[in-house]
C-alpha positions as CSV (number, residue, x, y, z in Angstrom):
1,M,25.2,51.6,13.6
2,T,22.7,50.3,16.1
3,K,21.3,52.1,19.1
4,Q,23.3,49.6,21.2
5,D,26.5,50.7,19.5
6,A,25.8,54.3,20.1
7,S,24.9,53.6,23.7
8,R,28.3,51.9,24.2
9,T,30.0,55.2,23.4
10,T,28.3,57.0,26.4
11,E,28.7,54.0,28.7
12,A,32.5,53.8,28.2
13,D,34.9,54.9,31.0
14,A,36.6,57.4,28.6
15,P,35.1,59.8,26.1
16,P,35.6,59.5,22.4
17,D,37.9,61.9,20.5
18,A,35.6,64.4,18.7
19,P,34.5,67.4,20.9
20,A,30.8,67.0,19.9
21,L,30.9,63.3,20.9
22,V,32.8,64.1,24.1
23,A,30.0,66.7,25.0
24,L,27.4,64.0,24.4
25,W,29.4,61.6,26.5
26,W,29.5,64.1,29.4
27,A,25.8,64.8,29.0
28,A,25.0,61.1,29.2
29,K,26.7,61.0,32.6
30,G,24.0,63.1,34.1
31,P,23.0,66.7,35.0
32,A,26.0,67.2,37.2
33,H,28.1,67.1,34.0
34,W,26.1,69.5,31.9
35,D,28.5,72.4,32.2
36,Q,31.4,70.2,31.1
37,A,29.4,69.2,28.0
38,H,28.3,72.7,27.3
39,K,31.9,74.1,27.5
40,L,33.0,71.7,24.7
41,V,30.4,73.0,22.2
42,Q,29.8,76.5,23.4
43,D,32.6,78.0,21.3
44,G,32.7,75.2,18.8
45,S,32.2,75.9,15.1
46,G,30.3,73.8,12.7
47,R,27.0,72.1,12.5
48,D,27.9,69.1,14.6
49,A,28.8,71.3,17.6
50,A,25.6,73.4,17.0
51,W,23.5,70.2,17.0
52,V,24.9,69.0,20.2
53,H,24.6,72.5,21.7
54,A,20.9,72.5,20.8
55,H,20.4,69.1,22.5
56,L,22.1,70.4,25.6
57,H,19.8,73.3,25.8
58,R,16.8,71.0,25.4
59,L,18.2,69.0,28.4
60,E,18.2,72.1,30.5
61,G,14.7,73.0,29.4
62,D,15.7,76.2,27.5
63,Q,13.6,75.6,24.3
64,D,14.2,79.0,22.8
65,N,18.0,78.7,23.0
66,A,17.7,75.1,21.7
67,A,15.7,76.3,18.7
68,Y,18.4,78.9,17.9
69,W,21.1,76.2,17.9
70,Y,19.0,73.7,15.9
71,A,18.7,76.4,13.2
72,Q,22.5,76.9,13.3
73,A,22.9,73.2,12.8
74,G,20.5,73.2,9.9
75,R,18.3,70.7,11.8
76,P,14.6,70.8,12.7
77,V,13.8,71.5,16.4
78,A,13.7,68.1,18.1
79,E,10.8,66.9,20.2
80,G,10.3,63.7,22.1
81,D,12.6,61.6,24.2
82,L,16.0,63.2,25.1
83,S,17.8,59.9,25.4
84,A,16.6,58.8,22.0
85,E,17.8,62.1,20.5
86,R,21.2,61.8,22.1
87,D,21.5,58.2,20.7
88,A,20.5,59.4,17.3
89,I,23.0,62.3,17.3
90,T,25.7,60.0,18.6
91,A,25.0,57.5,15.8
92,A,25.0,60.2,13.2
93,L,28.3,61.7,14.3
94,L,30.0,58.3,14.6
95,A,28.7,57.4,11.1
96,A,30.0,60.6,9.7
97,G,33.4,59.9,11.1
């Protein structure tokens, strides 16, 4: 999957089916939709939800909380561009099915 394919998911008018992907879709719509995205993964179980949860806390600038959720996801704490991270998570989740 290319970055362009992943971007199409967040540019669509309707979100995808998986809750973690839906959360990323809302997050891509901008800061006004952060709460909607967070609600989808806040009580979610599994590493995918935790990974997206971590990304959302990075978006809000809460690095300590993000670090906790990266650990829950079994992922290293991300650094760098947030959009690139969102695209990478989206691509990985789509590839996993």
